[in-house]
C-alpha positions in Angstrom: -12.8 11.7 30.2 -9.9 10.7 32.2 -7.5 13.3 32.7 -4.4 10.6 31.1 -6.6 9.9 27.8 -5.9 12.0 24.7 -8.5 12.2 22.4 -9.3 10.3 19.5 -9.4 13.8 17.5 -6.1 15.2 19.4 -4.2 12.0 18.1 -5.6 12.1 14.5 -4.5 15.4 14.1 -1.2 14.9 15.8 -0.7 11.6 13.0 -1.6 14.6 10.2 0.6 16.9 10.7 3.4 14.1 10.4 2.8 14.0 7.1 2.8 16.4 3.8 1.3 15.5 -0.1 4.9 14.3 -1.7 6.2 16.6 -4.6 5.2 16.1 -7.4 7.1 13.8 -10.0 6.7 13.5 -14.4 6.3 9.8 -14.4 5.6 7.4 -17.1 1.9 6.3 -17.8 3.0 2.9 -17.2 3.4 4.5 -14.0 0.3 6.6 -13.3 -2.2 3.6 -11.8 -2.8 4.4 -8.7 -0.9 8.3 -8.2 -3.4 11.2 -7.6 -2.9 13.7 -10.7 -0.5 16.6 -9.8 -2.0 18.8 -12.9 -5.0 19.2 -14.8 -5.6 17.4 -17.9 -6.4 19.2 -20.7 -6.9 17.4 -24.6 -4.9 18.9 -26.5 -6.9 18.0 -30.0 -10.2 16.8 -30.7 -11.3 13.3 -30.2 -11.5 11.7 -32.6 -9.2 13.6 -34.6 -11.0 12.7 -37.8 -14.5 11.7 -39.1 -14.6 8.0 -39.2 -16.5 5.1 -39.6 -18.1 3.7 -36.8 -19.0 0.4 -39.2 -17.2 -2.4 -41.4 -19.4 -1.1 -44.8 -19.2 1.7 -47.6 -19.2 5.6 -47.6 -21.8 6.6 -49.8 -23.7 10.0 -51.2 -26.7 10.6 -50.2 -28.2 11.0 -53.6 -26.1 8.0 -54.7 -28.5 5.2 -52.7 -31.7 7.6 -52.2 -34.7 5.0 -52.8 -32.3 1.8 -51.8 -34.6 -1.0 -50.1 -35.0 -4.7 -50.4 -37.1 -4.9 -53.5 -35.2 -1.4 -55.1 -31.7 -2.0 -54.2 -29.1 0.3 -55.9 -26.1 -0.9 -57.5 -22.8 1.4 -57.4 -18.8 0.3 -58.3 -16.6 0.2 -55.7 -13.6 2.4 -56.4 -11.1 1.7 -53.4 -10.9 0.2 -50.0 -10.5 1.8 -47.1 -8.8 0.2 -44.6 -8.0 1.8 -40.5 -4.9 3.4 -40.7 -4.9 4.8 -44.1 -3.2 8.3 -43.9 -3.9 9.5 -47.6 -6.7 12.3 -48.0 -9.2 10.7 -50.2 -12.3 12.2 -52.0 -15.4 10.1 -52.7 -16.3 10.3 -56.2 -20.3 10.8 -57.2 -22.0 7.9 -58.3 -19.4 5.9 -56.6 -18.7 4.2 -53.1 -15.6 3.0 -51.2 -15.5 0.2 -48.7 -14.3 1.4 -45.4 -13.7 -0.4 -42.3 -14.3 0.3 -38.3 -12.4 3.3 -37.3 -10.8 4.1 -40.9 -11.0 8.1 -42.0 -14.0 8.7 -44.1 -13.0 10.2 -47.6 -14.3 13.7 -48.3 -17.8 13.9 -49.3 -19.0 11.0 -47.7 -22.1 11.7 -46.0 -23.4 8.2 -44.3 -21.8 4.7 -44.2 -24.0 1.7 -45.3 -23.2 -1.1 -43.0 -22.4 -4.4 -45.0 -25.4 -5.8 -43.6 -27.5 -3.8 -45.7 -25.8 -4.9 -48.9 -24.3 -8.1 -50.4 -20.9 -7.4 -49.8 -19.5 -6.7 -53.0 -16.0 -6.0 -53.7 -15.9 -4.9 -57.1 -19.7 -3.6 -57.5 -21.7 -3.6 -54.5 -25.7 -4.0 -54.0 -27.0 -1.5 -51.2 -30.5 -2.4 -50.0 -31.4 0.1 -47.3 -31.2 4.2 -47.4 -28.8 5.4 -44.7 -29.9 8.8 -42.9 -27.4 11.8 -43.3 -24.4 11.1 -41.2 -25.3 7.7 -40.3 -22.4 5.4 -38.7 -19.8 8.1 -39.3 -17.9 9.2 -36.1 -17.5 13.2 -35.7 -14.3 14.5 -35.3 -14.6 16.1 -32.1 -17.4 13.8 -31.0 -16.0 13.0 -28.0 -14.3 16.1 -26.5 -13.4 19.2 -28.5 -9.3 20.3 -28.2 -9.1 22.5 -25.0 -11.8 20.8 -23.0 -10.7 19.7 -19.4 -10.9 15.8 -19.2 -9.3 15.2 -15.9 -8.9 17.1 -12.5 -6.0 17.9 -10.4 -6.8 15.1 -7.2 -8.1 12.4 -9.2 -6.5 8.9 -8.1 -5.8 6.9 -11.8 -7.6 4.2 -11.8 -7.4 2.0 -15.0 -10.4 3.9 -16.8 -8.0 7.0 -16.4 -4.8 5.7 -17.2 -6.7 4.5 -20.8 -8.0 7.8 -21.3 -4.5 9.6 -20.8 -3.1 7.2 -23.6 -5.7 8.1 -26.1 -4.8 11.6 -25.7 -1.6 10.8 -26.5 0.3 11.4 -23.1 3.3 9.0 -22.8 4.1 11.0 -19.0 2.0 12.7 -16.5 2.4 14.8 -13.5 1.4 13.1 -10.2 1.7 12.7 -6.5 3.8 9.5 -5.9 2.7 6.7 -4.1 4.1 7.0 -0.9 6.3 4.3 0.3 5.5 2.3 3.3 7.3 -0.1 5.5 5.2 -2.6 7.6 7.0 -4.5 10.5 5.6 -6.9 12.5 6.6 -7.6 16.0 6.4 -10.2 18.9 8.7 -13.2 19.5 5.4 -15.4 19.5 4.6 -14.4 16.0 5.5 -16.7 13.0 5.0 -16.8 9.4 1.8 -17.7 8.3 2.0 -21.5 6.8 4.5 -22.3 9.5 3.4 -24.9 12.1 2.8 -23.3 15.5 4.2 -24.6 18.9 2.3 -23.4 21.8 2.1 -20.3 22.8 2.9 -18.9 19.0 0.6 -17.5 16.8 0.6 -16.8 12.8 1.5 -12.7 11.5 -2.3 -11.4 10.9 -1.3 -8.0 11.6 1.8 -7.9 8.9 -0.4 -8.9 5.9 -3.4 -7.2 7.1 -1.5 -3.7 7.5 0.4 -4.6 3.7 -3.1 -5.4 2.2 -4.4 -1.9 3.4 -1.8 0.3 2.9 -2.0 -1.3 -0.6 -6.0 -1.0 -0.8 -5.3 2.9 -0.1 -3.2 3.5 -3.2 0.5 3.8 -1.1 3.5 1.1 -1.8 3.7 -1.5 0.5 7.2 -3.2 1.6 6.5 -5.7 4.7 9.6 -6.8 6.7 9.5 -10.3 8.0 8.5 -10.5 12.5 10.8 -8.8 14.5 11.3 -10.7 17.9 11.0 -8.9 21.1 14.8 -8.3 20.9 15.7 -4.2 21.2 19.0 -4.7 19.6 17.3 -6.6 16.7 14.8 -4.2 16.3 16.5 -0.9 16.1 18.9 -2.6 13.4 15.9 -3.1 11.5 14.2 0.2 11.5 18.0 1.8 10.2 18.1 -0.3 7.6 14.5 0.0 6.2 14.5 3.8 6.3 16.9 4.2 3.3 13.3 2.8 1.5 10.7 4.5 3.6 8.1 7.5 3.6 6.4 6.0 6.1 6.6 3.3 8.7 4.3 1.3 10.6 4.6 -1.0 13.0 2.3 -3.1 15.0 2.7 -4.5 18.8 5.6 -3.4 21.6 3.7 -0.8 22.1 1.7 -1.0 25.8 3.1 -1.0 29.4 4.2 -4.5 29.5 7.8 -5.8 29.9 9.0 -6.9 26.6 7.4 -3.8 24.5 10.1 -3.8 22.4 9.2 -0.8 20.2 8.3 1.3 22.7 11.9 0.5 24.4 13.4 1.4 21.3 12.0 4.4 19.8 11.8 6.2 23.4 15.5 6.0 23.9 17.8 8.6 23.4 18.7 9.1 19.9 17.4 10.7 16.4 14.0 9.6 16.7 11.2 11.4 17.9 8.2 9.6 19.0 5.4 10.1 21.5 3.3 7.3 22.8 0.3 8.1 24.0 -2.7 6.2 25.9 -6.0 7.1 23.3 -9.7 7.4 24.5 -10.7 4.5 22.1 -12.1 1.0 22.2 -10.0 -1.3 20.6 -6.8 0.7 20.3 -6.0 2.3 23.2 -1.7 2.2 23.1 -0.8 4.4 20.4 1.9 6.1 19.0 3.5 8.6 16.4 6.6 10.2 15.5 9.8 10.7 13.1 12.8 8.4 13.0 16.3 9.2 11.6 18.2 12.1 10.6 15.3 12.7 7.4 12.6 12.3 10.0 10.8 9.6 8.4 7.0 9.4 10.2 6.2 6.3 12.1 2.8 5.3 13.3 3.2 2.5 16.4 -0.2 0.8 16.3 -1.1 -2.0 19.1 -0.4 -5.7 18.6 -3.8 -7.5 18.9 -5.1 -7.7 15.1 -8.7 -5.8 15.5 -6.7 -2.8 17.4 -4.1 -2.6 14.4 -6.8 -2.6 12.1 -9.0 0.0 13.8 -5.8 2.5 14.5 -4.9 2.2 11.0 -8.7 3.1 9.5 -8.4 5.7 11.8 -5.4 7.4 12.0 -2.8 5.9 9.6 -5.2 5.7 6.4 -5.9 9.8 6.6 -2.3 10.3 6.6 -1.6 8.5 3.6 -4.2 10.1 1.7 -2.7 13.3 2.4 0.8 12.3 1.6 -1.2 10.8 -2.0 -2.5 14.6 -2.2 -6.1 13.7 -1.3 -7.8 16.9 0.5 -10.7 16.8 2.5 -13.0 13.4 3.7 -12.2 10.1 2.8 -14.5 9.2 0.2 -13.3 5.6 0.6 -14.6 5.5 3.7 -17.9 7.5 3.9 -19.7 7.9 7.5 -23.4 7.4 7.4 -26.2 7.3 9.7 -28.3 4.1 10.6 -30.2 2.5 13.6 -28.8 0.2 15.9 -30.4 -3.4 15.6 -29.1 -4.8 19.2 -28.1 -3.7 22.5 -24.8 -3.4 23.4 -22.3 -1.4 26.1 -19.7 0.8 25.8 -17.1 2.2 27.9 -18.4 6.0 28.4 -14.9 7.3 28.6 -13.8 5.9 25.5 -14.9 6.5 21.4 -15.6 2.7 20.7 -15.4 1.2 16.9 -17.5 -1.7 16.8 -17.1 -3.9 14.1 -21.0 -4.3 12.6 -22.8 -5.6 9.7 -25.6 -3.3 7.8 -29.2 -4.8 6.6 -32.3 -2.4 5.7 -35.0 -3.3 7.2 -38.6 -3.5 5.6 -38.8 0.5 5.4 -35.6 0.5 3.7 -33.5 1.8 6.6 -30.1 1.1 7.3 -29.6 -1.3 10.4 -26.0 -2.5 12.2 -25.5 -5.2 14.6 -22.2 -6.5 16.3 -20.6 -9.4 14.9 -18.5 -10.2 17.5 -17.6 -9.8 21.1 -15.5 -6.3 22.2 -12.4 -8.2 22.6 -9.5 -7.2 20.5 -8.3 -10.4 19.7 -11.1 -11.6 17.9 -10.0 -11.2 14.8 -12.4 -13.3 12.5 -15.6 -10.8 12.8 -13.6 -8.8 10.6 -14.7 -11.0 7.7 -18.1 -10.0 8.4 -18.0 -6.4 8.7 -19.1 -4.1 6.7 -18.8 -1.5 8.6 -17.5 -0.1 12.0 -20.2 1.4 14.3 -18.2 5.0 16.1 -20.1 5.1 19.5 -19.1 8.5 21.2 -17.6 9.4 24.5 -20.3 9.5 27.0 -22.4 7.0 26.0 -22.7 3.4 27.9 -25.4 1.6 26.1 -26.6 1.5 22.9 -30.2 0.3 22.6 -31.9 -0.9 19.8 -33.9 1.7 17.4 -30.7 4.4 18.5 -29.4 6.5 15.6 -25.6 5.4 15.4 -22.9 6.8 13.1 -21.1 4.4 10.9 -18.0 4.2 9.0 -18.3 2.0 6.0 -15.7 -0.5 5.4 -16.9 -0.6 1.7 -18.9 1.1 -0.7 -22.8 0.6 -0.6 -23.9 -2.2 -3.5 -25.4 -0.1 -6.2 -28.9 -1.1 -5.6 -28.1 0.0 -1.8 -26.7 3.8 -3.5 -29.8 4.3 -5.2 -31.8 3.8 -2.1 -29.8 5.3 0.0 
């Protein structure tokens, strides 16, 4: 290992040390999507809270419909209609039935619900042509969950299905870790907005959109700032303006050793900023920086400007930090690491930890096999669209040969059928 290079692990620790889980907030249920629960949720009541009908049909006592069949129908008077939402307590008299709708509370004494399909659909009197079994088509109180049962654990990231459960439990508000507000800043005089015609020497802002999308995928709130030119005063002004709404700032570009590396120039100067710039033993993404901005010490992560370097840096350093702020603990379940076999030969700089854009397949024996989808150049951005994983080649390895076992960071979940086979 070269003495002037910092390890990936050391820089990741430095990034993680800058952040803490955000303090819990009590938020309206409508605003909880994507947040991480900061409390265990226990059902305050049984679900369903009352016995109700699972079908449109007729509430009956079993002895009144005994022997009902196609050739031996049983005729019963219909004493009332019970629609969903009816609140008064009712009792089913013997020798009669009540027409009932799906979700409506069953009257006391009901032993089964006969679906309308088993009848002539009578309104004042009904002919029943099949015999139900005890409890058939009745949803019992507490059948889903009993009162006092743990339904959702603290640490759960709330997806639409969780929000629906909370609503069913009657929760209008819930205690969560709020979503971090992340300001994304792209730098470079040569960088222009997508949709703008390119002049010679210009390129479109891939980083700003890539990082904004990556932030949102983690579950944080992203605020993309328009491209900032390589002007120190402009960048300093933009950063100062953005700190009022930022829990985190992520920049791309301007962190290397060039004459116009403005991020490094602005954040290395005197003032309230405390940012350390370093050279990391990784490929791609060697130039990195992290620290704090302003009097409130807002964490900042300064990533390199080449799109692939920026993407890999986010995955390795920023994503784990944002997950910590969201309250997640332990390994990132959205980026599982698996072992696979190399399907091709490639070289790796032995002094660096290499992250190779690759795609996985399965061989005839069902084993995971990975192959690079592009060259090593950090400007080769289109390979990202084909990559399904990053192969992590450790320090000390100069060549990966076909058949070598390698570690892979998956960029998305395995398809369901692949998970079954994994």
